[in-house]
Biopython code that builds the backbone (N, CA, C, O; Angstrom):
import numpy as np
from Bio.PDB.StructureBuilder import StructureBuilder

atoms = [
    (1, "MET", "N", (0.835, -1.183, 0.000)),
    (1, "MET", "CA", (0.000, 0.000, 0.000)),
    (1, "MET", "C", (0.874, 1.238, 0.000)),
    (1, "MET", "O", (1.943, 1.276, 0.611)),
    (2, "SER", "N", (0.394, 2.237, -0.696)),
    (2, "SER", "CA", (1.156, 3.481, -0.726)),
    (2, "SER", "C", (0.730, 4.377, 0.434)),
    (2, "SER", "O", (-0.386, 4.278, 0.944)),
    (3, "THR", "N", (1.620, 5.223, 0.821)),
    (3, "THR", "CA", (1.319, 6.126, 1.931)),
    (3, "THR", "C", (0.597, 7.363, 1.394)),
    (3, "THR", "O", (0.888, 7.821, 0.289)),
    (4, "PRO", "N", (-0.322, 7.892, 2.157)),
    (4, "PRO", "CA", (-1.020, 9.107, 1.712)),
    (4, "PRO", "C", (-0.058, 10.297, 1.709)),
    (4, "PRO", "O", (0.910, 10.317, 2.469)),
    (5, "PRO", "N", (-0.325, 11.279, 0.859)),
    (5, "PRO", "CA", (0.558, 12.451, 0.825)),
    (5, "PRO", "C", (0.460, 13.256, 2.122)),
    (5, "PRO", "O", (-0.581, 13.294, 2.778)),
    (6, "SER", "N", (1.541, 13.875, 2.457)),
    (6, "SER", "CA", (1.549, 14.672, 3.679)),
    (6, "SER", "C", (0.861, 16.017, 3.440)),
    (6, "SER", "O", (0.632, 16.424, 2.301)),
    (7, "LEU", "N", (0.541, 16.687, 4.534)),
    (7, "LEU", "CA", (-0.098, 17.997, 4.460)),
    (7, "LEU", "C", (0.802, 18.988, 3.733)),
    (7, "LEU", "O", (0.320, 19.827, 2.972)),
    (8, "SER", "N", (2.071, 18.895, 3.961)),
    (8, "SER", "CA", (3.029, 19.779, 3.306)),
    (8, "SER", "C", (2.995, 19.598, 1.791)),
    (8, "SER", "O", (3.041, 20.576, 1.046)),
    (9, "THR", "N", (2.916, 18.363, 1.340)),
    (9, "THR", "CA", (2.863, 18.083, -0.096)),
    (9, "THR", "C", (1.577, 18.625, -0.706)),
    (9, "THR", "O", (1.602, 19.204, -1.792)),
    (10, "ILE", "N", (0.467, 18.445, -0.022)),
    (10, "ILE", "CA", (-0.820, 18.922, -0.519)),
    (10, "ILE", "C", (-0.828, 20.446, -0.623)),
    (10, "ILE", "O", (-1.249, 20.996, -1.641)),
    (11, "LEU", "N", (-0.367, 21.129, 0.421)),
    (11, "LEU", "CA", (-0.339, 22.591, 0.403)),
    (11, "LEU", "C", (0.619, 23.111, -0.664)),
    (11, "LEU", "O", (0.338, 24.112, -1.323)),
    (12, "ASN", "N", (1.735, 22.437, -0.829)),
    (12, "ASN", "CA", (2.696, 22.838, -1.852)),
    (12, "ASN", "C", (2.088, 22.704, -3.248)),
    (12, "ASN", "O", (2.275, 23.585, -4.087)),
    (13, "GLU", "N", (1.373, 21.630, -3.502)),
    (13, "GLU", "CA", (0.730, 21.435, -4.799)),
    (13, "GLU", "C", (-0.373, 22.470, -5.040)),
    (13, "GLU", "O", (-0.539, 22.947, -6.163)),
    (14, "ILE", "N", (-1.120, 22.816, -4.002)),
    (14, "ILE", "CA", (-2.157, 23.838, -4.128)),
    (14, "ILE", "C", (-1.532, 25.186, -4.461)),
    (14, "ILE", "O", (-2.017, 25.895, -5.343)),
    (15, "LEU", "N", (-0.457, 25.544, -3.761)),
    (15, "LEU", "CA", (0.229, 26.813, -4.037)),
    (15, "LEU", "C", (0.817, 26.836, -5.436)),
    (15, "LEU", "O", (0.771, 27.863, -6.112)),
    (16, "ASN", "N", (1.368, 25.713, -5.878)),
    (16, "ASN", "CA", (1.896, 25.634, -7.239)),
    (16, "ASN", "C", (0.778, 25.810, -8.271)),
    (16, "ASN", "O", (0.972, 26.475, -9.288)),
    (17, "ALA", "N", (-0.375, 25.223, -8.012)),
    (17, "ALA", "CA", (-1.499, 25.359, -8.937)),
    (17, "ALA", "C", (-1.985, 26.800, -8.997)),
    (17, "ALA", "O", (-2.271, 27.309, -10.081)),
    (18, "ILE", "N", (-2.083, 27.466, -7.849)),
    (18, "ILE", "CA", (-2.512, 28.864, -7.817)),
    (18, "ILE", "C", (-1.507, 29.740, -8.550)),
    (18, "ILE", "O", (-1.889, 30.644, -9.294)),
    (19, "GLN", "N", (-0.237, 29.477, -8.343)),
    (19, "GLN", "CA", (0.806, 30.244, -9.015)),
    (19, "GLN", "C", (0.736, 30.051, -10.522)),
    (19, "GLN", "O", (0.891, 31.012, -11.276)),
    (20, "THR", "N", (0.508, 28.838, -10.963)),
    (20, "THR", "CA", (0.403, 28.559, -12.395)),
    (20, "THR", "C", (-0.809, 29.259, -12.997)),
    (20, "THR", "O", (-0.725, 29.815, -14.092)),
    (21, "ILE", "N", (-1.932, 29.235, -12.289)),
    (21, "ILE", "CA", (-3.141, 29.897, -12.775)),
    (21, "ILE", "C", (-2.911, 31.401, -12.909)),
    (21, "ILE", "O", (-3.264, 31.996, -13.927)),
    (22, "LEU", "N", (-2.323, 32.013, -11.886)),
    (22, "LEU", "CA", (-2.060, 33.451, -11.930)),
    (22, "LEU", "C", (-1.090, 33.808, -13.053)),
    (22, "LEU", "O", (-1.255, 34.828, -13.722)),
    (23, "TYR", "N", (-0.081, 32.965, -13.254)),
    (23, "TYR", "CA", (0.871, 33.207, -14.339)),
    (23, "TYR", "C", (0.181, 33.141, -15.697)),
    (23, "TYR", "O", (0.421, 33.990, -16.555)),
    (24, "GLU", "N", (-0.663, 32.153, -15.895)),
    (24, "GLU", "CA", (-1.349, 32.003, -17.179)),
    (24, "GLU", "C", (-2.333, 33.149, -17.421)),
    (24, "GLU", "O", (-2.467, 33.613, -18.553)),
    (25, "VAL", "N", (-3.015, 33.607, -16.382)),
    (25, "VAL", "CA", (-3.936, 34.743, -16.522)),
    (25, "VAL", "C", (-3.151, 36.005, -16.901)),
    (25, "VAL", "O", (-3.549, 36.737, -17.807)),
    (26, "ALA", "N", (-2.046, 36.253, -16.210)),
    (26, "ALA", "CA", (-1.213, 37.415, -16.515)),
    (26, "ALA", "C", (-0.642, 37.324, -17.928)),
    (26, "ALA", "O", (-0.562, 38.327, -18.638)),
    (27, "HIS", "N", (-0.251, 36.133, -18.325)),
    (27, "HIS", "CA", (0.288, 35.930, -19.673)),
    (27, "HIS", "C", (-0.794, 36.196, -20.721)),
    (27, "HIS", "O", (-0.523, 36.849, -21.729)),
    (28, "ALA", "N", (-2.001, 35.705, -20.502)),
    (28, "ALA", "CA", (-3.092, 35.931, -21.452)),
    (28, "ALA", "C", (-3.437, 37.411, -21.549)),
    (28, "ALA", "O", (-3.703, 37.917, -22.639)),
    (29, "ILE", "N", (-3.433, 38.105, -20.415)),
    (29, "ILE", "CA", (-3.715, 39.541, -20.434)),
    (29, "ILE", "C", (-2.627, 40.291, -21.186)),
    (29, "ILE", "O", (-2.928, 41.181, -21.981)),
    (30, "SER", "N", (-1.368, 39.946, -20.945)),
    (30, "SER", "CA", (-0.281, 40.647, -21.633)),
    (30, "SER", "C", (-0.260, 40.336, -23.124)),
    (30, "SER", "O", (0.101, 41.201, -23.922)),
    (31, "GLU", "N", (-0.637, 39.129, -23.518)),
    (31, "GLU", "CA", (-0.690, 38.775, -24.934)),
    (31, "GLU", "C", (-1.781, 39.568, -25.651)),
    (31, "GLU", "O", (-1.630, 39.903, -26.826)),
    (32, "ASN", "N", (-2.869, 39.866, -24.959)),
    (32, "ASN", "CA", (-4.022, 40.515, -25.575)),
    (32, "ASN", "C", (-4.237, 41.929, -25.064)),
    (32, "ASN", "O", (-5.361, 42.431, -25.085)),
    (33, "ALA", "N", (-3.176, 42.576, -24.607)),
    (33, "ALA", "CA", (-3.312, 43.905, -24.006)),
    (33, "ALA", "C", (-3.867, 44.923, -24.994)),
    (33, "ALA", "O", (-4.706, 45.742, -24.619)),
    (34, "SER", "N", (-3.423, 44.891, -26.237)),
    (34, "SER", "CA", (-3.914, 45.872, -27.208)),
    (34, "SER", "C", (-5.393, 45.658, -27.499)),
    (34, "SER", "O", (-6.138, 46.627, -27.651)),
    (35, "VAL", "N", (-5.825, 44.416, -27.579)),
    (35, "VAL", "CA", (-7.238, 44.132, -27.827)),
    (35, "VAL", "C", (-8.080, 44.580, -26.630)),
    (35, "VAL", "O", (-9.146, 45.172, -26.801)),
    (36, "ILE", "N", (-7.601, 44.298, -25.433)),
    (36, "ILE", "CA", (-8.327, 44.692, -24.226)),
    (36, "ILE", "C", (-8.415, 46.216, -24.132)),
    (36, "ILE", "O", (-9.472, 46.757, -23.810)),
    (37, "ALA", "N", (-7.307, 46.909, -24.413)),
    (37, "ALA", "CA", (-7.308, 48.371, -24.359)),
    (37, "ALA", "C", (-8.254, 48.957, -25.402)),
    (37, "ALA", "O", (-8.982, 49.908, -25.118)),
    (38, "THR", "N", (-8.244, 48.391, -26.608)),
    (38, "THR", "CA", (-9.150, 48.867, -27.654)),
    (38, "THR", "C", (-10.601, 48.677, -27.239)),
    (38, "THR", "O", (-11.429, 49.568, -27.428)),
    (39, "ALA", "N", (-10.904, 47.521, -26.676)),
    (39, "ALA", "CA", (-12.280, 47.255, -26.240)),
    (39, "ALA", "C", (-12.699, 48.217, -25.133)),
    (39, "ALA", "O", (-13.835, 48.692, -25.126)),
    (40, "LEU", "N", (-11.800, 48.508, -24.200)),
    (40, "LEU", "CA", (-12.126, 49.444, -23.118)),
    (40, "LEU", "C", (-12.355, 50.861, -23.643)),
    (40, "LEU", "O", (-13.290, 51.542, -23.220)),
    (41, "VAL", "N", (-11.499, 51.301, -24.563)),
    (41, "VAL", "CA", (-11.648, 52.651, -25.113)),
    (41, "VAL", "C", (-12.934, 52.749, -25.925)),
    (41, "VAL", "O", (-13.698, 53.701, -25.766)),
    (42, "LEU", "N", (-13.175, 51.774, -26.792)),
    (42, "LEU", "CA", (-14.402, 51.803, -27.588)),
    (42, "LEU", "C", (-15.641, 51.694, -26.705)),
    (42, "LEU", "O", (-16.649, 52.353, -26.961)),
    (43, "GLY", "N", (-15.570, 50.870, -25.676)),
    (43, "GLY", "CA", (-16.688, 50.764, -24.741)),
    (43, "GLY", "C", (-16.960, 52.082, -24.043)),
    (43, "GLY", "O", (-18.115, 52.473, -23.874)),
    (44, "GLY", "N", (-15.904, 52.765, -23.640)),
    (44, "GLY", "CA", (-16.068, 54.074, -23.002)),
    (44, "GLY", "C", (-16.667, 55.099, -23.948)),
    (44, "GLY", "O", (-17.517, 55.897, -23.553)),
    (45, "LEU", "N", (-16.217, 55.075, -25.211)),
    (45, "LEU", "CA", (-16.774, 56.003, -26.188)),
    (45, "LEU", "C", (-18.238, 55.710, -26.478)),
    (45, "LEU", "O", (-19.051, 56.628, -26.581)),
    (46, "VAL", "N", (-18.571, 54.442, -26.609)),
    (46, "VAL", "CA", (-19.971, 54.075, -26.845)),
    (46, "VAL", "C", (-20.829, 54.468, -25.652)),
    (46, "VAL", "O", (-21.935, 54.981, -25.822)),
    (47, "TYR", "N", (-20.324, 54.228, -24.447)),
    (47, "TYR", "CA", (-21.070, 54.621, -23.247)),
    (47, "TYR", "C", (-21.306, 56.128, -23.230)),
    (47, "TYR", "O", (-22.419, 56.582, -22.964)),
    (48, "ALA", "N", (-20.251, 56.908, -23.514)),
    (48, "ALA", "CA", (-20.391, 58.368, -23.517)),
    (48, "ALA", "C", (-21.362, 58.811, -24.603)),
    (48, "ALA", "O", (-22.155, 59.729, -24.390)),
    (49, "LEU", "N", (-21.308, 58.168, -25.762)),
    (49, "LEU", "CA", (-22.223, 58.530, -26.841)),
    (49, "LEU", "C", (-23.662, 58.214, -26.481)),
    (49, "LEU", "O", (-24.558, 59.012, -26.755)),
    (50, "VAL", "N", (-23.894, 57.072, -25.876)),
    (50, "VAL", "CA", (-25.255, 56.710, -25.470)),
    (50, "VAL", "C", (-25.728, 57.627, -24.354)),
    (50, "VAL", "O", (-26.876, 58.072, -24.354)),
    (51, "ARG", "N", (-24.852, 57.908, -23.411)),
    (51, "ARG", "CA", (-25.242, 58.704, -22.244)),
    (51, "ARG", "C", (-25.493, 60.169, -22.599)),
    (51, "ARG", "O", (-26.482, 60.763, -22.170)),
    (52, "TYR", "N", (-24.570, 60.748, -23.400)),
    (52, "TYR", "CA", (-24.648, 62.180, -23.673)),
    (52, "TYR", "C", (-24.986, 62.505, -25.120)),
    (52, "TYR", "O", (-25.199, 63.671, -25.451)),
    (53, "GLY", "N", (-25.038, 61.513, -25.979)),
    (53, "GLY", "CA", (-25.266, 61.746, -27.403)),
    (53, "GLY", "C", (-26.595, 62.384, -27.701)),
    (53, "GLY", "O", (-26.682, 63.268, -28.554)),
    (54, "GLY", "N", (-27.642, 61.950, -27.010)),
    (54, "GLY", "CA", (-28.955, 62.543, -27.237)),
    (54, "GLY", "C", (-28.970, 64.024, -26.919)),
    (54, "GLY", "O", (-29.553, 64.819, -27.655)),
    (55, "THR", "N", (-28.339, 64.387, -25.842)),
    (55, "THR", "CA", (-28.274, 65.801, -25.448)),
    (55, "THR", "C", (-27.474, 66.605, -26.468)),
    (55, "THR", "O", (-27.886, 67.693, -26.870)),
    (56, "TRP", "N", (-26.337, 66.070, -26.884)),
    (56, "TRP", "CA", (-25.514, 66.760, -27.884)),
    (56, "TRP", "C", (-26.262, 66.883, -29.200)),
    (56, "TRP", "O", (-26.238, 67.935, -29.840)),
    (57, "PHE", "N", (-26.926, 65.805, -29.602)),
    (57, "PHE", "CA", (-27.636, 65.809, -30.877)),
    (57, "PHE", "C", (-28.772, 66.833, -30.860)),
    (57, "PHE", "O", (-28.969, 67.558, -31.835)),
    (58, "ARG", "N", (-29.511, 66.894, -29.763)),
    (58, "ARG", "CA", (-30.592, 67.881, -29.654)),
    (58, "ARG", "C", (-30.038, 69.308, -29.692)),
    (58, "ARG", "O", (-30.631, 70.194, -30.307)),
    (59, "GLY", "N", (-28.913, 69.518, -29.038)),
    (59, "GLY", "CA", (-28.306, 70.848, -29.036)),
    (59, "GLY", "C", (-27.830, 71.258, -30.418)),
    (59, "GLY", "O", (-28.010, 72.404, -30.829)),
    (60, "ILE", "N", (-27.219, 70.314, -31.138)),
    (60, "ILE", "CA", (-26.717, 70.619, -32.482)),
    (60, "ILE", "C", (-27.882, 70.862, -33.443)),
    (60, "ILE", "O", (-27.846, 71.801, -34.238)),
    (61, "THR", "N", (-28.919, 70.013, -33.371)),
    (61, "THR", "CA", (-30.057, 70.214, -34.267)),
    (61, "THR", "C", (-30.772, 71.525, -33.939)),
    (61, "THR", "O", (-31.246, 72.201, -34.852)),
    (62, "GLY", "N", (-30.860, 71.898, -32.680)),
    (62, "GLY", "CA", (-31.450, 73.173, -32.304)),
    (62, "GLY", "C", (-30.638, 74.341, -32.827)),
    (62, "GLY", "O", (-31.196, 75.361, -33.229)),
    (63, "TRP", "N", (-29.336, 74.197, -32.822)),
    (63, "TRP", "CA", (-28.465, 75.244, -33.332)),
    (63, "TRP", "C", (-28.658, 75.395, -34.829)),
    (63, "TRP", "O", (-28.717, 76.520, -35.325)),
    (64, "PHE", "N", (-28.760, 74.285, -35.573)),
    (64, "PHE", "CA", (-28.997, 74.350, -37.008)),
    (64, "PHE", "C", (-30.381, 74.923, -37.336)),
    (64, "PHE", "O", (-30.543, 75.638, -38.325)),
    (65, "ARG", "N", (-31.376, 74.605, -36.501)),
    (65, "ARG", "CA", (-32.700, 75.183, -36.707)),
    (65, "ARG", "C", (-32.671, 76.697, -36.510)),
    (65, "ARG", "O", (-33.385, 77.439, -37.185)),
    (66, "GLY", "N", (-31.847, 77.133, -35.590)),
    (66, "GLY", "CA", (-31.718, 78.585, -35.374)),
    (66, "GLY", "C", (-31.054, 79.275, -36.550)),
    (66, "GLY", "O", (-31.347, 80.440, -36.820)),
    (67, "LEU", "N", (-30.168, 78.589, -37.256)),
    (67, "LEU", "CA", (-29.516, 79.171, -38.418)),
    (67, "LEU", "C", (-30.467, 79.321, -39.598)),
    (67, "LEU", "O", (-30.401, 80.291, -40.354)),
    (68, "PHE", "N", (-31.351, 78.340, -39.737)),
    (68, "PHE", "CA", (-32.246, 78.334, -40.911)),
    (68, "PHE", "C", (-33.587, 78.783, -40.480)),
    (68, "PHE", "O", (-34.505, 78.858, -41.297)),
]
sb = StructureBuilder()
sb.init_structure("model")
sb.init_model(0)
sb.init_chain("A")
sb.init_seg("    ")
for serial, (resi, resn, name, xyz) in enumerate(atoms, 1):
    if name == "N":
        sb.init_residue(resn, " ", resi, " ")
    sb.init_atom(name, np.array(xyz, "f"), 0.0, 1.0, " ", f" {name:<3s}", serial, name[0])
structure = sb.get_structure()
Protein backbone atom coordinates (compact mmCIF):
# COMPACT_ATOMS: atom_id res chain seq x y z
CA MET A 1 0.00 0.00 0.00
CA SER A 2 1.16 3.48 -0.73
CA THR A 3 1.32 6.13 1.93
CA PRO A 4 -1.02 9.11 1.71
CA PRO A 5 0.56 12.45 0.82
CA SER A 6 1.55 14.67 3.68
CA LEU A 7 -0.10 18.00 4.46
CA SER A 8 3.03 19.78 3.31
CA THR A 9 2.86 18.08 -0.10
CA ILE A 10 -0.82 18.92 -0.52
CA LEU A 11 -0.34 22.59 0.40
CA ASN A 12 2.70 22.84 -1.85
CA GLU A 13 0.73 21.43 -4.80
CA ILE A 14 -2.16 23.84 -4.13
CA LEU A 15 0.23 26.81 -4.04
CA ASN A 16 1.90 25.63 -7.24
CA ALA A 17 -1.50 25.36 -8.94
CA ILE A 18 -2.51 28.86 -7.82
CA GLN A 19 0.81 30.24 -9.02
CA THR A 20 0.40 28.56 -12.39
CA ILE A 21 -3.14 29.90 -12.77
CA LEU A 22 -2.06 33.45 -11.93
CA TYR A 23 0.87 33.21 -14.34
CA GLU A 24 -1.35 32.00 -17.18
CA VAL A 25 -3.94 34.74 -16.52
CA ALA A 26 -1.21 37.42 -16.52
CA HIS A 27 0.29 35.93 -19.67
CA ALA A 28 -3.09 35.93 -21.45
CA ILE A 29 -3.72 39.54 -20.43
CA SER A 30 -0.28 40.65 -21.63
CA GLU A 31 -0.69 38.77 -24.93
CA ASN A 32 -4.02 40.51 -25.57
CA ALA A 33 -3.31 43.91 -24.01
CA SER A 34 -3.91 45.87 -27.21
CA VAL A 35 -7.24 44.13 -27.83
CA ILE A 36 -8.33 44.69 -24.23
CA ALA A 37 -7.31 48.37 -24.36
CA THR A 38 -9.15 48.87 -27.65
CA ALA A 39 -12.28 47.25 -26.24
CA LEU A 40 -12.13 49.44 -23.12
CA VAL A 41 -11.65 52.65 -25.11
CA LEU A 42 -14.40 51.80 -27.59
CA GLY A 43 -16.69 50.76 -24.74
CA GLY A 44 -16.07 54.07 -23.00
CA LEU A 45 -16.77 56.00 -26.19
CA VAL A 46 -19.97 54.08 -26.84
CA TYR A 47 -21.07 54.62 -23.25
CA ALA A 48 -20.39 58.37 -23.52
CA LEU A 49 -22.22 58.53 -26.84
CA VAL A 50 -25.25 56.71 -25.47
CA ARG A 51 -25.24 58.70 -22.24
CA TYR A 52 -24.65 62.18 -23.67
CA GLY A 53 -25.27 61.75 -27.40
CA GLY A 54 -28.96 62.54 -27.24
CA THR A 55 -28.27 65.80 -25.45
CA TRP A 56 -25.51 66.76 -27.88
CA PHE A 57 -27.64 65.81 -30.88
CA ARG A 58 -30.59 67.88 -29.65
CA GLY A 59 -28.31 70.85 -29.04
CA ILE A 60 -26.72 70.62 -32.48
CA THR A 61 -30.06 70.21 -34.27
CA GLY A 62 -31.45 73.17 -32.30
CA TRP A 63 -28.46 75.24 -33.33
CA PHE A 64 -29.00 74.35 -37.01
CA ARG A 65 -32.70 75.18 -36.71
CA GLY A 66 -31.72 78.58 -35.37
CA LEU A 67 -29.52 79.17 -38.42
CA PHE A 68 -32.25 78.33 -40.91
